[in-house]
Structure formats: C-alpha cells, structure tokens
N, C-alpha and C positions, 0 to 999 in steps of 0.2 A: 460846809460846802460839799463834802463828799456825800452826805446824806441827802442834800438837795439834788445833787447830780443824779443820784439813784432813784429819786422820787419816793423815798421811804418816809413813813410817819415816825416822828420822834418827839421827845420832850427834852428841853434844855434845862439843866439844873446848874445854877450858878454856885460856885464854891467860894465861900468867903474865907479869908485867912483866919487861923485859930481853930474854932470848933468845927467849921466846915471842912478844914483839912484833916482834922482828926477823924471825922466821920468817913471821909474819903479813904483815909489810910485803913480804917477797919474794913471797908468794902473791898479795896483793891490792893492794899499793901504798899501804896505810895501816896504822897501828899500833893502830887502835881497832876494837872490835866494834860491831855484829854484822857478820859475814861469812858468807855462805852459799856453799858449794861444791856445785853440782849438775852432776855430770859435768864437761864442759868449761867450764861457766859459773861464774865467780867474781863474786858480787854483793855490793855493800856498800850500807849505808844501809837501815834497817828498812822504809821505805815502798817502796823499790825491790824489796826482797826480797818483801814481801807482794804487790805487784803481779805479780811473777814467779810466786808460788804460785797466784795466781788464774788464771794461764794453764795450770797443771798440772791443777787440778781446780776446778770452779766452785762446789762446795758445801762450806762456805758461801761465798758471794761476799762477800769482805771489803771490796772497793771497790764501793759500791752502783751499780746500773745507772741508777737515777733521777738525772738531772743535778743537781737541787737537793740531794738527799741526798748525792751524791758530793762536791759543793762544801762542804757542811757538814762531812762526814767529813774532808775534806782539811784544812780550817781547824783543827778540833779536834785532829787527829793532828799537825799541824805545831806547834801550841801545846804539846802534850804533849811532843814530841820536842825542843823548843828552850827556851822560857821555863820550862815546868814542870820539865823535866829538869835544867836548871841549878839551879833553886831547891831541888829535893829533894836533889841531890848536896851542895849547900852545907849544907842542914839536917842531912843525915846526918853530914857531916864534923864539924859543930859538936857534934852529939850524941855522936859517938864520942870527940871530944876531951875531953868532960866525963865520960865513962863508960868506965873501963878494961875493964869486962866486955864492953861492946858492941865496943870496940876489938879485943879478942882474938877475939871471936866472928866478926868479919869476916875474920879471917885464914884461909888454907887450913889444913886439919887437919894437914898434915905439916910445918908451920912448927916449927922446933926450940924446945924449952921455954926455952932460955936467951934466945932472941930475944923470946919472949913476955914473959919477966920484964923485959927491958929496956924493951919497949914499954909495959908496965903502969906503969913508973916515970917515964915521960916527963911532965913537967909540962903541965897543961892549957894554960897560957898560951903555952908554946912551940909546941904543935901548932896552936893557933888562929892564931898569928902567921905560920904557914907558908902560910895559905890565905886567899882572899877570903871574907868572911862576908856573910850576908844583913843588909841594913839593916832597921830597924824598918818602914820603908815597904814594902819588898819582902815582908817577913814578913806584914804586914797584908793586902797585896794577894793573896798566895798563899792565906792562910786564907779570905779572902772568896770567891775563885774556887772553892776546894774545898767551901766550905759551900754555894754555889749548886749545884754539881754533886751534892752529897749530897742536896739537896732534889729535884733532878731525878730521880735514880735511885730515890727513894722513890715516885715516881708512875709510872715506866715502867721496863721491863726493860732497854732499850737506849738509848744516848745519842741515836741517830738512827734514825728509822724503827722497824720492827718486827722487825729481825733484827740479829744481831751484825755489827759492821763494824770496819774498821781503827781507828776512833776509840775503840771500847771497849777493844781490845787495847792501844793506845798509852797510854791513861789508866791501865788496870789495871797495866801494867808499871811505870810510874813510881810508882804508889802503893806498890809493894812496897818502896821504899827508905824510906818514911815509917813503915810498919808491915809487917814481914816476914811473908809468908804461910807456910802449912805446907810448901809446895813448896821453901822456902829451907833446910829441914833443921832438926833439933832444936836446934842451937846458936843459930840466929837466929830461929826461929819466935816471934812475939809481941813481939820486940824492935823498936826503932826510935827515932823522934824524939819526945821529950816535947813536949807541946803539940799534937801531931797524933794519935799513936796513942791517947792518953787523952782526946781532945776529944769530948765528947758530940755536938757538932754534925756530926761526921764519922763517927759510928757507922754510919749507913746506907751511906755510901760504901765503907767498908772491908768491910762485910757483902756489899755488891754485888760487890766485887772477889773476896772469898772464894767466893761462889756461882759466879762465872764460872770461877775456877780449878777448883773442885770439878767443875763440869759438864764441863770440858775433860779434865782429867787422869783422873777416875774413869771417864768414858765409855770412853776409849781403853784404860785399864787393864783394864776388864771385857771389852772386845772382844778383847784380846790373850790 
C-alpha cells in the first residue's frame, strides 16, 4: 500500500514457508516479511521501509512533518504493527480453524488437491490446540479499540491530520486479516473473522479501508 501510495514501480515476491524463508534469511537476516530490496539496500520492518520510501519521493509524505502529528502517527503505527497485528492473526487463525472453506482459501492456489482434502478434514479442536488463542478480555479490548476507530473515521478521512500517513496504512493493512478486501483475490474477498466482518459497529471502519485501497490501486491502475 505504501508503494502504491508513492506511485513507485515494484515487483512482489511471495515467500513460501521452508525454502522460501531460507532464501529470505540469506538475503535479509530474517525469515519474516516485509523485506524491501531497493538496489543495494535490503530493508526490513514496515516502518523502516516506509521511512525509506519517504526519502525517495516526498508525495505523499507518509511520516508527517509536524512533530505532534508525527508522534501520534508513530504511536498508532506501532500499536497496529504489534498489539493489533498479534490480535488479528490469532483471530484469523481461530476463524480458519472453525471454517474449512476459509482454511482452504488461505492456501496458495497451486497447493495439491490431496493436501487440501487432508486439511479440510483436520478437526477444529486439533488446530486450535496448536496455537495461542485470544482470551475473552483480549477480544473485548480489541473490539472496543476498533469500534472507537470506526467512530473516528466516520468524522474524518484520515486518522491523523488532513493527509494520509503511516498510521492509516498500518491500520488498513491489519484490518485486511479481519475482513479480506478485493485486492486479496476472489478466493478470499469478503471472507474473514465472524464477529468482526459482520459487526455493524465496524462497518464504517471497513468501508474506510476499502475506500483507501480503491483510491490507491485504482489511481495507479488508471495511470498505467
């Protein structure tokens, strides 16, 4: 989303578990994404990458110049990339454990059919037992935070100030695991986590996310 916002040309490389992660580790020193390769520069961590993109082109400036707005953007982006990111990953894992259709939709398209059949038949309880789950208190706290953000975006276009910032992109990216946007592809579009994707109190928040994605991807598609 940051690269689209900047209007920069890029190539996406999907990283598969196993050998893909090994190759990524050799390149960057870590097994997780995101990683940006820009010539001789190999950058990890989304906030570091976005700050690097701001040095390449200033429009739009994703880290605000105003010190107060920059501090607010940093706090929101850090919350989205840590507390929110952990919570939405767990929520998606729980949703996939209960829904074989979602479970299969999350797989790469070239996964063999026999493996898909095996995965469909794995009992829900076994899958849930393999992972940490959200407590009721964590779930309630997550919903409260998202409901407050939903009310915020009903009254203003951007989370901070009058322009898009790193905070908007960080939040929108994490929301995509609770309700997959159109950019996720036809297999995932509209799917997600019950209790979030169908929550009326979050409708404005998901609409805001969709409008942001539409603004970014359609603009550059038309330009190209």
